[in-house]
N, C-alpha and C positions, 0 to 999 in steps of 0.2 A: 626430490619428487614428492608431490603432495599425496596425502592419504587417499583422496578420491581417485587420483590417477593410478595409484597402486591397486586400488580396489577394482578399477576398470580393467586393468591388465590381467588381474587374477581371474576376473569373470570371463575375459576373452580366452585365456589359456585353458579354462575349465569348461568352455561352452560345449554343448553336445553336438553342435554342427562342426564338422571337420574343417570346412572352408573358413569359418570364423576363427578357429584355433590357428590355422595356417596364416591367415591374414594378420592376426594379432602378433604371431611370432615374427613374421616378416617385418611388420611395422616396428617392433621392438628392436630387431637387429639393425634396421636402418637408422633408428634413433640413436643407437649406440655407435654404429660404425661411422656415421657422418662426422660427428665432432672429433672422433679419434683420427679419422683420415685427414681432417682439416689441420689438426695439431701436428701430425706427422708430416704433412705437406708443407706447412709453414716453417716448422723448426728443423725438419730433417729427421732421419731415422733415430740417431743417437739422442739428440736433445729432445725430440718428441717423445721417445720412450721414457726418458728421465722425467719429463713433465707429467706424463700420464701416470707413472708410478707414484710420483709425489702427490698428484691429485687423488689417486686412489687411497694412499695412506692418509691424506688429510680427511677424506670423507669417512673413512673408518674411525679415525680418532674423534671426528665430530659426533659420531653415533655412540661412542663409548670411550670413556677415559681409561677403562681397563684395557681396551685394545691399544690405546696409546701407550700405556705403560709397558704392555707386552712388546710393542714395537721398539721402545727404548731399550728394553732388556735384550731383545734380539740383536739390535745394532751394537750394543756394548760387547756382547759375547762374540759376534760373528763378523761384523763389518765396522769396527770402531773408527777407522780412518777413511771410510768411504765418503766421497764428495761428489756433487753434481759436476758434470763435465762442462761447466760454464764459468765465466769469469766476470764478476761484478765489482772488481776491486779485490775480491777474494772468492774462493769457491765454497759455497754453502755445503756443509757436510750433512749426511743423513741424520746425524745426531742433532745438529742445529734445527733441522726441519721438524723432527719428532718432538724435541723439547719445546720448540716454539709453538707447535700445534697443541700440545698437551696443556701448556700454561694458558694459551689463548682460550681454549675451550673451558678450562677450569674457572678462569676469571670471568668469562662471559656467563657461565652458569651461576657464579656467585652474585654477579651484578643483577641478573634476572631472577634471583631467588629460587633457582632450580636446585641448588645444593642446600643442605641443612647448615646450621650455624657452624662457624669455624671452631676447630679444636686446637688447643695449644698445649698438648701434653709436654711435660718435662722431657727433654731439655730445650723446648722451643725457644724460650727467651734467650738462651745462650747461642742457639743457632742463628737467630735473627741479629743478635749483637755481633756475632762473627761476620755475618754478611755485611752489616753496616760498616764495621771496621775495615773490611776489604775495600769497600767503596772509598772510605776516607784515605786509606793508604794509596789506592790507585790514583785518586785525584791529586794528592800531595806529591806523588812521584812524578807527575807530569811537569813539575817545575824544573826538573833537570833532564828529562828524557822526552823525545817527541812522541806524539800519539800517532800510530800508524793503523791502517785498517785491520791489519793482522792482529796487532796487540789488542785493539778494541774488541774484535770478535772473540778472541780467546778469553778475554776477561769476562765478557758477557756470558760465555759458555760456563766459566767457572762459577759465576754468580748464580746462574740457573741451576747448576749442579748442587750448590748449597741449598737453594730454596726448594729443590725437589723433595727434601725432607718434609717440609711443611705441606706440600701438595700430597705426598703419600699418606701422611697421618690423617689427612682430611678425606681423601678419596677412598682409602682402604679401611672400611669400617666393619667388615664381616670376616669371619674365619674362612669362608669359602673363597673370597677374593684374596685373602692373605695366602691361603694354600696354593691358589692358582699362580700367584706371582713368584712365590718361593720355588714352587715346582718348575716354573719357566726358567728361573735362574739356574737351577740344577741341570735341567735338560740342555739349556743353552751352553752352559759350561762344559757339559759332557761332549756336545757336538764340536765345540772349539777344541777340546782336548783330543778327540778322535781325529780331527783334521790334522792337528799338530803331530800326532804319532804317525799317521799315514804319510805325511810329507817327510817326516824324519827318516822312515825306513825305505822309502822309494829311491830310485836313482836320482842323484842330485840334479842332473840335467832336466829330468822330467819335473822335479819339484820346482825348479826355476821357471820352466815353461808354464806350469799351472798357476803359480803365484803371479806371474807376469800377466796373466789374463785379467787380473784385477786392475790393469791400467785404465780400463774404461771408467772406473770410479776413482781415478787419481791415486792409485796405490803405486809405490815404487816398482821398478821393473829391472830385469837383468840379474847378473850373478850376485849383486849386493843384497838381494832379497834374502839370501841365506846368511845367517849370523853364526860366528864362531867365538870360542873363548878368546878374549883379548883381541877380537877381530883378526885373528891369525888363522887362515885356512889350513895350516898344518896342525892346528889343535882341534879339539872335538867340536862337532857341529852342535848348535843349540836350537831347540825347538822354538818356533815362533807362531805356528798356526797362521791366522790372519791378523795377528796383533802387532806385526812388524818387529817389535822389540821383545826379546825373550824375558826380560825382567817384568815388563808390563803383563805379558801372558802369565808369568808366575804369580803376579799379584791377583789377577782374576782367579787363578786356580786355588789360591789360598782360600778365598771367600767361598767359591762354589763347592770345593771339596769339604770345607768345614761345615757348610750347610747340609751336605749329604751325609756326613759321618753319623749324626745321631739317628738317622733313619735305618742304619744297619742293625740297631738293637732296640729301637723304640717299639712299643706294643702296637702303635698305629702309624706305620710309615706312610709318607706322602705318596710313594710309588711302590709297586711290588718289590719285596725285599731282594729277590734275585737280581732284578734289574738295577736296584740301587748298588748292589755289590759290584756288578760289571761297570757301572758308571763311576763309582768311587775309585776302583782300581785303575781305570783308564785315566781319570783325572790325576791321580797320584803319580802314575807312570809319566804322563806328559810333564808334570811339574818337575820331576827328576830330570827329564830330558832338556828342560830349559837351562839347566846348570845354574839356576839362580839360587845362590846360597841363602840370601835373605828370605826368599820364598819358602825354602825348605825349613828354615828355622821357624818362620811364622806358622807354617802348617803344623810343625812339631809342637809348638807351644799351644796351638788351638786343640790338637788331639790330646795333649797331656792334661790340659785344663778340663776337657770334656770327660776324660777318664777319672780325674780327681774329684770333679763335682758330681758326676752322675753314674756313668757306666764304666766300671773298673776293667771290663774286658777290652775296652778301647786301648788301655795301656799295653795289654798283651799283643794286640794287633800292631800297635806302634813299635813295640820291641821286635816283633818278627820282621817288620818292614826295615828297621835299622840293620838287623842281622843280615838280611838279604843284600843290603847295600855293601856290606863288608865282605860277604862270602862270594857273591856272583862275580865272575871275572869281568864282564862288561861294565860293572859298576865301579871298578877300581879307579878309572879316570875321574869319576865324580868324587870319590872319597879323597883322592889326591888333591883335587881342586878345592874341596872343602877344607882339608887340613892346611893347605897353603894359605887360605884366607884367614884361618884362625891364628896361624903363626905369623901373619902379616908379611908373607914372603912373595906373593904374586903382585904383578904390576897394577891390577885393578884396585887391590886393597891399598897399596901405597898411594895411588892417586886419590882415593877416597880420603885418606888421612890428610893429604894436602888441602883438599877441598874443605874439610872440617875446620882446619886452622884458618883458612881464608874467610870462611863463613863467620866464624867467631869474631874475627877482626872487624868484619863489616857490621855485624850486630852490635859490637862494642861502640862503633862510631855513631850508629843511628838506632839506639836501643828501644825507643818507645813505639814508634809507628812504622819503622822500617823505611825502605827506599822505594816502595811501590813495585809495580810489575813490569815496567818498561825498560829499566836500566838503572845503573848506579851513577851517583854524582862524581865519584872519584875515579881517576884514570887507572889507579893501581888496584882497583877492586872489580869484581864481576858478579853477576847474578846467576846462581845455580850451584847446587850442592846435592850430593846423593844422600839426603836425609829429609824426610818431609817436615820434621820439626825445625831443623835449621833453615830450610827453605822458607817456611812460614815466618820464622824469626827474621830472615833477611827482608822479606817483602812486607811484612805487617808488624814487625817489631815484637817486643816482649808482651805488649798488651794483646796483640792478635794471637800470638802463640799461647799465652795464658788462657785466653777465651776458648781456643781450640781444644787444649788439653782439658779444661774444665768441662766442656761439652761432652767429650768422650768419657771423662770420669763420672759424670752424672749418669750417663747411660749405663755404664758398667755397674755402678752402685744399685741402680734400679733393677738391673738384670739379676744381680746377686740376691737382692732382698725379695724379689718376686718369685724366683724359681721354687721356693718352698711351698708356695700356694698352688703349684701346678700338679695335679694328680697324674700318676704314671699312665693311666688309661686315656688321658686327654690327647687329642690329635694336635694340640698346641705345644705339647712338651718338646718334641724334637725341633720344632720351628724356633721356639724360645731359646733353647740351648744352642742350636745352630747359629742363630744371629749373634748371640752373645759371644761365643768362642771365636766365630769368624771375625768379629770386630777386634777382639783382643789379639788374634793372630796377625791381622793386618796392622795393628798398632805396633807390634814388635817388629814386623818387617819394615815398617816406615822409618825405623831408626837408621836403616842402612839403604833405603831407597826413597825416591822423591815423587813417584808417579801419582800418588794419591792427592797431590795438590800442586800439579804442574800445568802451566798453560798449554804445554804441548800435548798433554794427555787428558783432555776434559772428560773423556768417557770413564777414566779410572776414578776421577773425583766424583762423577755422577754415581758410579757404582758404590762408592763409599757412603755417600749421603742417602742413597736408596736403601742400602743395607741398614743404616741407622734408623731410617724411617720405618722399614718393615719390622725391625726389632722393637721399636717403640710401640707399634701397633700390637705386636704379640704380647708385650708387657701389659698393655691396656686390656686386651681381651682376656688374658689370664686373670687379672685382678677383677674384672667384671664377672667372670665365671665364678671366682671364689666368693664374691659378694652375693651372687645369686644363690649359690649353694648354701651359704651361711644363712641367708634370709629364709630359704626354703626349709632348712633344718630347724631354725628357731620357730618357724610357723607350725 
């Protein structure tokens, strides 16, 4: 709608004559209702509502890239597998639409010079090199595996998830926008955790019914929506929230809980401290209920590093958390499950060991650029392993894996060297530390799980590169703040 039209509507609604205000309101309602009714009439109630929601989201993103990134965060946390109830060879997911809209608007603004010049903060060159290597491996892999619409869509999602790093460091240029997005991640993670805990404690029949309501957006339905240790209903139930897979939920909770932890003790927390305490406790509880051992180890590493690098009291909080796990009777099942994994006694751990051996064999046969993303050329091998590093090695070879590790390493080095420039009274301090330890916790968990770079979980990959982007922005802002303070002091 043009500015003159908006101005005319505003004048009509504010007119001193009542009949003018009423006529303007009626005309506005008719103008909105007619196209909505036409869409619902042509496409039906279900598809029509989906089209209208998609249109509304697109219009919001067109008005603000920040709103687009908030939509991406909301989808990652709350509806990561939601898809439109239509079939065009595949069902477009909410994440597909949000990422596509955000990149379209960003590129359009760059072309029309509405955005300032591009920023290429380190590790941008490595990120772009990793994306290019992914394309090389994907194309080379098509020589031995057919290209299907599903594989093509998932690869494009993974590619966009990598490139969202570059979008974030260019779009997020102020501390207010950075605080908003990090706060949205924490709040979104808390809501996901709260849903997970509530579904866990309610009667299982009710939980199945509630989760099955998501069938309208292509979620799975029926008793299988509940997950158990070793997929055995006689063993403990695992929390999934709306993430379908408990390990994937655990990966989300590593990152969002690590982002929240510094705000427990920081001088300028992003949210009221009492609220942060409730949120962090809920997220930690939900992570325990996932029974994801790699996630617990990842969060433990993040908390330990945070205590070692900045707030020693975090170590005492972590110690109290561990003692509760060993003391409370309900936690004994979890402790037993954890010990069985350490001693390599349970079925899941033994299967992982077999996967690792098979993955090393495949990497040994195709060491440089891997076998791509669609399949393997040998009948005695398969694509898939419960380790993000070995999975990248399978798909992109040692060159791709080396670039990935180098990218993460550069970020960690910049984080460690920048933290000393951040004063304790700065509102950037908890964000900087949160992003840094969250990534390191996720890196540790990635040794034992694959969701951070898996075609079946593009939202997890998007979350990883979004985190690296936000962390890179926090590093830039801290350094800019230090330079400004130094210049002011010398002046």
